[in-house]
C-alpha positions as CSV (number, residue, x, y, z in Angstrom):
1,X,-118.4,-4.5,-68.0
2,X,-116.1,-4.0,-71.0
3,X,-115.7,-6.5,-73.9
4,X,-113.4,-9.4,-73.5
5,X,-110.0,-9.6,-75.2
6,X,-107.6,-12.7,-75.6
7,X,-104.5,-13.1,-73.6
8,X,-101.0,-12.1,-74.4
9,X,-97.8,-14.0,-73.3
10,X,-94.1,-13.5,-74.1
11,X,-93.2,-17.1,-73.5
12,X,-93.0,-19.1,-76.9
13,X,-93.9,-22.4,-75.1
14,X,-96.9,-20.7,-73.6
15,X,-98.0,-19.2,-76.9
16,X,-98.0,-22.8,-78.3
17,X,-100.1,-24.1,-75.4
18,X,-103.8,-23.5,-75.8
19,X,-104.2,-25.2,-72.5
20,X,-102.8,-22.0,-70.8
21,X,-104.9,-19.5,-72.8
22,X,-107.0,-16.9,-71.1
23,X,-109.5,-14.1,-72.0
24,X,-110.0,-10.8,-70.1
25,X,-112.2,-7.8,-69.9
26,X,-110.6,-4.9,-72.0
27,X,-110.6,-2.7,-69.0
28,X,-108.5,-5.0,-66.7
29,X,-105.1,-3.8,-68.1
30,X,-106.2,-0.2,-67.6
31,X,-107.2,-1.0,-64.0
32,X,-103.7,-2.6,-63.2
33,X,-101.9,0.5,-64.8
34,X,-103.9,2.9,-62.8
35,X,-103.0,1.0,-59.7
36,X,-99.4,0.6,-60.8
37,X,-99.7,-3.2,-59.7
38,X,-99.3,-6.8,-60.9
39,X,-101.7,-9.5,-60.1
40,X,-100.0,-12.6,-58.6
41,X,-102.1,-15.8,-58.9
42,X,-101.4,-19.3,-57.9
43,X,-103.0,-22.5,-59.3
44,X,-101.7,-25.7,-57.4
45,X,-103.8,-27.8,-59.8
46,X,-101.9,-26.5,-62.8
47,X,-98.6,-26.0,-60.8
48,X,-98.1,-22.4,-61.9
49,X,-97.4,-19.0,-60.3
50,X,-99.2,-16.6,-62.8
51,X,-98.1,-13.0,-63.2
52,X,-100.9,-11.0,-64.9
53,X,-99.1,-7.8,-66.1
54,X,-100.6,-4.9,-68.0
55,X,-98.9,-4.6,-71.4
56,X,-100.3,-1.6,-73.3
57,X,-103.8,-2.3,-73.9
58,X,-103.8,-6.0,-73.3
59,X,-102.8,-8.3,-70.4
60,X,-99.7,-10.3,-70.3
61,X,-100.0,-13.7,-68.4
62,X,-96.6,-15.1,-67.6
63,X,-96.5,-18.6,-66.1
64,X,-93.8,-19.7,-63.6
65,X,-93.7,-23.4,-62.6
66,X,-93.9,-24.5,-59.0
67,X,-94.8,-27.9,-57.5
68,X,-98.3,-27.2,-56.0
69,X,-98.0,-23.4,-55.3
70,X,-100.6,-22.0,-52.9
71,X,-99.8,-19.2,-50.3
72,X,-98.2,-16.1,-51.5
73,X,-96.8,-13.2,-49.3
74,X,-95.1,-10.1,-50.3
75,X,-93.4,-7.0,-48.8
76,X,-91.4,-4.2,-50.4
77,X,-88.6,-6.4,-51.8
78,X,-89.7,-9.9,-51.5
79,X,-92.0,-12.6,-52.8
80,X,-92.7,-15.9,-50.9
81,X,-94.4,-18.8,-52.4
82,X,-95.6,-21.9,-50.5
83,X,-95.3,-25.0,-52.4
84,X,-95.6,-28.8,-52.1
85,X,-92.8,-29.3,-49.6
86,X,-91.5,-25.9,-48.7
87,X,-91.4,-22.1,-49.0
88,X,-89.5,-20.2,-51.8
89,X,-88.0,-16.8,-51.1
90,X,-87.4,-14.4,-53.8
91,X,-85.7,-11.0,-53.7
92,X,-85.9,-8.1,-56.1
93,X,-82.6,-7.6,-57.9
94,X,-83.1,-4.4,-60.0
95,X,-79.8,-4.9,-62.0
96,X,-81.3,-8.1,-63.5
97,X,-83.9,-6.1,-65.4
98,X,-81.2,-4.8,-67.8
99,X,-80.2,-8.4,-68.6
100,X,-83.6,-9.9,-69.0
101,X,-85.3,-9.9,-72.5
102,X,-87.1,-7.8,-73.7
103,X,-84.5,-5.2,-72.6
104,X,-86.0,-2.3,-70.9
105,X,-89.3,-3.9,-70.3
106,X,-89.1,-5.2,-66.8
107,X,-89.3,-2.8,-63.6
108,X,-88.5,-5.6,-61.1
109,X,-86.9,-9.1,-61.3
110,X,-87.2,-11.4,-58.3
111,X,-84.5,-13.9,-58.0
112,X,-84.8,-17.0,-55.8
113,X,-82.6,-16.7,-52.8
114,X,-83.8,-19.4,-50.3
115,X,-85.8,-22.6,-50.2
116,X,-87.0,-23.6,-46.9
117,X,-88.0,-27.4,-46.7
118,X,-90.9,-27.8,-44.5
119,X,-92.1,-31.2,-45.6
120,X,-95.6,-31.9,-47.0
121,X,-97.7,-29.9,-44.6
122,X,-100.2,-28.4,-47.0
123,X,-99.1,-24.7,-46.7
124,X,-102.0,-22.5,-47.4
125,X,-102.2,-18.8,-46.7
126,X,-99.1,-16.7,-45.7
127,X,-98.3,-13.4,-44.4
128,X,-95.2,-11.2,-43.4
129,X,-95.2,-9.5,-40.1
130,X,-93.8,-6.0,-39.1
131,X,-90.5,-7.6,-38.2
132,X,-90.2,-9.4,-41.7
133,X,-91.1,-12.9,-40.4
134,X,-93.1,-15.2,-42.5
135,X,-96.2,-16.6,-41.1
136,X,-98.2,-19.5,-42.7
137,X,-101.1,-21.8,-42.2
138,X,-100.0,-25.4,-41.8
139,X,-103.2,-27.1,-42.7
140,X,-101.9,-30.6,-42.4
141,X,-101.1,-29.9,-38.7
142,X,-103.9,-27.6,-38.0
143,X,-101.7,-24.7,-36.9
144,X,-100.2,-21.3,-37.7
145,X,-96.5,-21.4,-37.9
146,X,-93.2,-19.5,-38.5
147,X,-89.9,-20.5,-39.7
148,X,-86.4,-20.9,-38.3
149,X,-83.1,-22.2,-39.7
150,X,-83.1,-25.3,-37.6
151,X,-86.7,-26.8,-38.0
152,X,-89.1,-27.8,-40.6
153,X,-91.7,-25.4,-39.0
154,X,-92.3,-23.7,-35.7
155,X,-95.9,-24.0,-34.4
156,X,-97.1,-20.7,-32.9
157,X,-100.8,-21.0,-32.5
158,X,-103.7,-23.4,-33.0
159,X,-107.5,-23.4,-32.3
160,X,-108.4,-24.4,-28.8
161,X,-110.8,-27.2,-30.1
162,X,-107.6,-28.9,-31.6
163,X,-106.3,-31.1,-28.8
164,X,-103.0,-32.0,-30.3
165,X,-100.8,-31.5,-33.3
166,X,-100.9,-34.3,-35.9
167,X,-100.6,-34.5,-39.6
168,X,-104.4,-35.2,-39.9
169,X,-106.1,-32.0,-41.3
170,X,-108.4,-31.9,-38.4
171,X,-110.2,-28.8,-39.1
172,X,-108.8,-27.5,-42.5
173,X,-107.4,-24.4,-41.2
174,X,-106.9,-22.4,-44.3
175,X,-107.1,-18.6,-44.3
176,X,-104.9,-15.9,-42.6
177,X,-105.6,-12.1,-42.2
178,X,-102.6,-9.9,-41.1
179,X,-103.7,-6.6,-39.2
180,X,-101.1,-4.0,-38.4
181,X,-98.3,-6.3,-39.2
182,X,-99.4,-9.3,-37.1
183,X,-101.6,-12.3,-37.6
184,X,-105.1,-11.4,-36.3
185,X,-107.8,-13.7,-38.0
186,X,-107.9,-17.2,-39.3
187,X,-110.6,-19.4,-41.1
188,X,-111.3,-23.1,-40.9
189,X,-113.8,-25.4,-42.4
190,X,-114.9,-26.8,-39.2
191,X,-114.5,-26.7,-35.4
192,X,-113.4,-30.4,-35.4
193,X,-110.7,-32.4,-33.7
194,X,-110.7,-35.7,-35.8
195,X,-108.8,-36.6,-39.1
196,X,-110.6,-34.6,-41.7
197,X,-113.6,-34.2,-39.5
198,X,-114.5,-31.0,-41.2
199,X,-115.7,-32.9,-44.2
200,X,-118.9,-34.1,-42.5
201,X,-120.4,-30.5,-42.6
202,X,-118.7,-28.7,-45.5
203,X,-122.0,-26.8,-46.3
204,X,-122.2,-24.6,-43.1
205,X,-119.7,-25.9,-40.6
206,X,-117.0,-23.1,-41.2
207,X,-115.7,-20.8,-38.5
208,X,-113.8,-17.5,-38.2
209,X,-111.3,-17.2,-35.3
210,X,-109.5,-14.4,-33.6
211,X,-105.8,-15.2,-33.1
212,X,-104.9,-13.2,-30.2
213,X,-107.8,-14.2,-27.9
214,X,-108.5,-17.6,-29.6
215,X,-112.2,-16.6,-29.5
216,X,-114.8,-17.7,-32.1
217,X,-116.1,-14.7,-34.0
218,X,-118.5,-16.4,-36.4
219,X,-119.7,-19.9,-37.1
220,X,-122.2,-21.5,-39.6
221,X,-120.1,-20.4,-42.5
222,X,-120.1,-22.0,-46.0
223,X,-116.4,-23.0,-46.5
224,X,-114.9,-19.7,-45.4
225,X,-111.6,-18.7,-47.1
226,X,-109.3,-15.7,-47.4
227,X,-110.1,-13.4,-44.3
228,X,-108.9,-9.9,-44.9
229,X,-108.8,-6.6,-43.2
230,X,-109.6,-3.6,-45.4
231,X,-110.6,-0.1,-44.9
232,X,-111.3,-0.8,-41.2
233,X,-113.5,-3.7,-41.9
234,X,-113.1,-7.5,-41.8
235,X,-114.0,-9.4,-45.1
236,X,-113.9,-13.1,-46.0
237,X,-115.1,-15.3,-48.9
238,X,-117.8,-18.0,-48.3
239,X,-116.4,-20.4,-51.0
240,X,-119.6,-22.7,-50.7
241,X,-121.9,-20.0,-51.7
242,X,-119.6,-18.1,-54.0
243,X,-120.0,-14.8,-52.1
244,X,-117.9,-12.0,-50.7
245,X,-119.0,-10.9,-47.2
246,X,-118.3,-8.3,-44.8
247,X,-118.3,-9.2,-41.0
248,X,-118.8,-7.4,-37.9
249,X,-116.1,-8.6,-35.6
250,X,-118.0,-7.8,-32.5
251,X,-121.4,-9.4,-33.1
252,X,-120.3,-11.9,-35.9
253,X,-123.0,-10.7,-38.1
254,X,-122.3,-11.7,-41.8
255,X,-123.3,-9.3,-44.7
256,X,-123.1,-10.6,-48.3
257,X,-121.7,-7.9,-50.5
258,X,-121.4,-9.7,-53.9
259,X,-121.7,-13.0,-55.5
260,X,-119.5,-14.6,-58.3
261,X,-120.4,-17.7,-60.5
262,X,-118.3,-20.4,-58.7
263,X,-116.1,-21.4,-55.8
264,X,-114.5,-18.2,-54.5
265,X,-111.0,-18.5,-52.9
266,X,-108.2,-15.8,-53.0
267,X,-108.8,-12.2,-52.3
268,X,-107.2,-9.0,-52.4
269,X,-108.3,-5.2,-52.5
270,X,-107.4,-1.9,-53.8
271,X,-109.7,0.9,-52.8
272,X,-113.3,-0.2,-53.5
273,X,-112.1,-3.1,-55.8
274,X,-112.1,-6.6,-54.6
275,X,-110.0,-9.1,-56.8
276,X,-111.5,-12.5,-56.2
277,X,-110.3,-15.8,-57.3
278,X,-112.7,-18.3,-58.9
279,X,-112.2,-22.0,-59.3
280,X,-114.1,-24.7,-61.3
281,X,-115.7,-27.4,-59.3
282,X,-114.8,-30.9,-60.6
283,X,-116.3,-34.2,-59.8
284,X,-113.0,-35.2,-58.3
285,X,-112.6,-32.1,-56.2
286,X,-113.2,-32.8,-52.4
287,X,-115.0,-29.5,-52.2
288,X,-118.2,-30.6,-54.2
289,X,-121.6,-31.1,-52.7
290,X,-121.9,-27.5,-51.6
291,X,-124.5,-24.9,-52.5
292,X,-122.4,-23.3,-55.4
293,X,-121.7,-26.6,-57.1
294,X,-124.8,-26.3,-59.6
295,X,-124.1,-22.5,-60.2
296,X,-120.7,-23.2,-61.8
297,X,-122.1,-25.0,-64.9
298,X,-119.8,-23.0,-67.2
299,X,-116.8,-24.3,-65.4
300,X,-115.1,-20.9,-65.1
301,X,-111.8,-20.2,-63.3
302,X,-110.0,-16.9,-63.1
303,X,-110.3,-13.5,-61.2
304,X,-113.3,-11.6,-60.9
305,X,-112.9,-7.8,-60.1
306,X,-115.9,-6.6,-57.9
307,X,-116.8,-3.0,-56.8
308,X,-117.6,-3.6,-53.2
309,X,-119.7,-0.3,-53.2
310,X,-122.2,-1.7,-55.8
311,X,-121.6,-5.5,-55.5
312,X,-121.2,-5.4,-59.4
313,X,-118.4,-7.3,-61.3
314,X,-116.5,-4.7,-63.2
315,X,-113.7,-6.6,-64.8
316,X,-112.5,-10.3,-65.2
317,X,-109.7,-12.6,-66.2
318,X,-110.8,-16.1,-67.2
319,X,-108.6,-19.1,-67.8
320,X,-109.3,-22.0,-70.1
321,X,-108.6,-25.6,-70.1
322,X,-105.5,-26.5,-67.9
323,X,-106.1,-23.9,-65.1
324,X,-109.1,-25.1,-63.4
325,X,-108.4,-24.1,-59.7
326,X,-107.1,-20.8,-58.3
327,X,-105.8,-20.4,-54.7
328,X,-104.0,-17.1,-54.0
329,X,-104.9,-13.8,-55.5
330,X,-102.6,-11.0,-54.6
331,X,-101.6,-7.4,-55.8
332,X,-98.0,-6.7,-56.2
333,X,-98.0,-3.0,-55.4
334,X,-95.8,-0.5,-57.3
335,X,-94.5,-3.1,-59.7
336,X,-96.0,-3.1,-63.2
337,X,-93.9,-5.6,-65.2
338,X,-92.1,-7.9,-63.0
339,X,-90.5,-11.4,-63.6
340,X,-89.8,-14.3,-61.1
341,X,-86.7,-16.3,-61.7
342,X,-86.4,-19.7,-60.1
343,X,-82.9,-20.9,-58.9
344,X,-82.2,-22.8,-62.1
345,X,-82.6,-19.8,-64.4
346,X,-79.5,-19.3,-66.6
347,X,-79.0,-15.7,-65.5
348,X,-78.6,-16.7,-61.8
349,X,-75.4,-18.5,-62.6
350,X,-73.7,-15.1,-63.2
351,X,-75.7,-12.8,-60.8
352,X,-74.0,-11.8,-57.7
353,X,-75.4,-9.8,-55.0
354,X,-73.0,-8.4,-52.4
355,X,-73.4,-6.0,-49.4
356,X,-73.0,-2.4,-50.3
357,X,-69.9,-2.2,-47.9
358,X,-68.1,-4.8,-50.0
359,X,-68.7,-3.2,-53.4
360,X,-65.5,-1.1,-53.1
361,X,-63.5,-4.3,-52.8
362,X,-65.0,-5.8,-56.0
363,X,-62.9,-6.0,-59.1
364,X,-64.9,-6.3,-62.3
365,X,-62.7,-8.1,-65.0
C-alpha cells in the first residue's frame, strides 16, 4: 500500500479544526480519479456528511453538517440523506457550479429541494428503486418504509418474527440491498420481538433476510450490516468480527473475503474494489463486547479500500479525533468534485430552477 498523505480541505473553518483532520494513502486520489467518482461518507456521531474528492494528487475532504446523518441514497441527479428526524433531498443544479467558489472547479452542485419529516425513527440504510421512490430502514419501528406526502412514513415490509410495529427497536433492522431497482435483502442484529431484544446476543445473533419471500437466508452472523449485490454475488459486513463476507443466497454459506482492523459498517463496490467504513469502538458504544473490540486498539475510523480478489487492503482514508464512527460509505458515480448546499446556503436565496417549458416566459432583468 502507498505511503500516507495528509488531507486537504477548502473550508477555512475546517482548516483550523484539527479535530476534523485526516490522512490518506497517496494512491486513493488516483483511484477516485480513475473511477471518476466521489466518496460520500456519513458520521452520525460527528454530525457530518463528508465528500472525499480527488484534488490533483491529494484528497479534499469537505464536511457538510447534518443532525445525525446516517443512510444515503443516490441516483443520476439526486442525493438523499437520512438524518435525526427526516430525509433531505438534494438535486443537482449544474448552473450553480459557475457561481460557487473556486470558480470552474465543481462539476456538480446538489441543492437542497425537500425535507421530509419522519420523526425520530432512527433511519438506517436507504435505496432508490427503478421508479425513483426512496426506500429506507426504519430501525425504531423494525420495518422497511417508503414516503408519501401525507404521512411520516409508510411501512411496506417487516420481518415475520416481528409481531407488531412499535417504536422499540425490536431486532435492530439496519441494512438494505437493492437488486434490479427493488429492495431485496435486509440485515438485522437479531430475530427478536422484544424491545432491544437483539442486545442479548450481539456476538452471533445476526440474520440476513430475503424481502420478497421473507425467508431467513443466513443466521449466526456477528452484527451484520451493509448487504450488497455486486457482480452477481451477495456480500455483507460482519461488523462484530470486522470482516467482509460473500454469501451463497441458496445455502446461506458465508465465506470471509477480507478483514479490517475495527468495526466494519458502510460498503460500496467498484469492480474488484470494496470501500469499507471503519469505526472506533468506544466504551460508551452499545456495540462493544463483541469479538472485534480487542482488535481496534489503535481506535481507527475511516474508509479502507480492499481488493476482493486478494483480500488485501490497497488504500485507506483515516480520520482523527472527532470522527469516531462511520455509517454510510457510497461512491457518487460520474462526479469528481461536487458540493452539497443545505437550504440555508446564501446562493440558494437567488437560485431559481424552472421547468424548461417556462424558460421562454422568463424575463431576466
